[in-house]
C-alpha positions as CSV (number, residue, x, y, z in Angstrom):
1,M,-53.1,-71.5,-32.8
2,S,-53.3,-73.8,-35.8
3,Q,-54.6,-73.1,-38.8
4,A,-56.5,-76.3,-41.1
5,I,-55.4,-76.6,-44.1
6,D,-57.4,-77.6,-47.2
7,L,-56.7,-80.9,-49.2
8,A,-56.2,-79.6,-52.3
9,K,-53.3,-76.7,-50.6
10,K,-51.8,-80.0,-49.1
11,Q,-51.9,-81.6,-52.2
12,T,-50.3,-78.9,-54.4
13,I,-47.4,-78.5,-51.8
14,I,-46.9,-82.5,-51.6
15,A,-46.7,-82.4,-55.5
16,K,-44.2,-79.6,-55.6
17,I,-41.7,-81.8,-52.9
18,K,-42.6,-85.0,-54.7
19,D,-42.6,-84.0,-58.7
20,E,-40.7,-81.2,-58.9
21,G,-37.8,-82.2,-56.4
22,R,-37.9,-79.0,-54.1
23,R,-36.9,-78.7,-51.1
24,V,-39.6,-79.1,-48.0
25,T,-37.8,-76.1,-46.2
26,E,-39.0,-73.6,-49.4
27,V,-42.0,-74.9,-50.4
28,A,-43.0,-74.5,-46.1
29,T,-41.5,-70.8,-46.5
30,E,-43.9,-69.8,-50.2
31,Y,-47.4,-71.5,-48.5
32,G,-46.8,-70.3,-44.6
33,V,-46.3,-74.1,-43.4
34,S,-44.0,-75.4,-41.0
35,T,-41.4,-77.7,-42.1
36,K,-42.6,-79.9,-39.3
37,T,-46.0,-79.9,-41.0
38,I,-45.1,-80.9,-43.6
39,Y,-43.2,-84.2,-42.7
40,G,-45.8,-85.1,-40.8
41,W,-47.8,-85.3,-44.3
42,L,-44.6,-86.9,-45.9
43,S,-43.9,-89.6,-42.9
44,N,-47.8,-90.2,-43.4
45,G,-47.7,-91.1,-46.5
46,G,-48.3,-87.2,-48.0
47,V,-51.7,-86.9,-49.3
48,G,-52.5,-89.9,-51.2
49,G,-49.2,-90.9,-51.0
50,D,-46.4,-92.9,-50.3
51,S,-44.4,-92.5,-47.2
52,S,-41.1,-92.3,-49.7
53,A,-41.7,-88.9,-51.0
54,L,-38.8,-87.6,-49.4
55,E,-36.1,-89.8,-51.0
56,I,-38.0,-89.6,-54.5
57,A,-37.5,-85.7,-53.9
58,R,-33.9,-85.8,-53.0
59,L,-33.3,-88.5,-56.0
60,K,-34.7,-86.4,-58.5
61,R,-31.8,-83.6,-57.6
62,E,-28.8,-85.7,-57.5
63,L,-29.7,-87.3,-60.4
64,E,-30.1,-82.6,-61.9
65,A,-26.8,-82.6,-60.3
66,V,-25.3,-86.1,-61.8
67,Y,-26.7,-84.6,-65.2
68,G,-24.8,-81.2,-64.7
69,V,-21.4,-82.9,-64.2
70,L,-22.1,-85.2,-67.0
71,G,-22.7,-82.3,-69.6
72,K,-19.5,-80.9,-68.5
73,V,-17.4,-83.8,-68.9
74,T,-18.5,-84.3,-72.2
75,A,-18.2,-80.7,-73.0
76,E,-14.5,-80.8,-72.1
77,L,-14.3,-84.3,-73.6
78,K,-15.6,-82.7,-77.0
79,R,-13.3,-79.2,-76.9
80,P,-10.4,-79.4,-79.4
81,K,-7.0,-80.4,-78.0
82,K,-3.9,-77.5,-78.3
């Protein structure tokens, strides 16, 4: 049985994925919505958004990972040599 989801909840869910870069599975579990439903919203342009929401979220996660690696490398280079 399908349950209607109000617009505000959809917007919140989509924002967490698009703006915060959170994973669809994580947000689906948190809000009790199926991943299939969320992927459907995203493929249809989300709620007032565009269809590239998943790509944007993925790129944000990758950028955070790159910054983490860059920080470690920078710290290593600044460490005094023995």
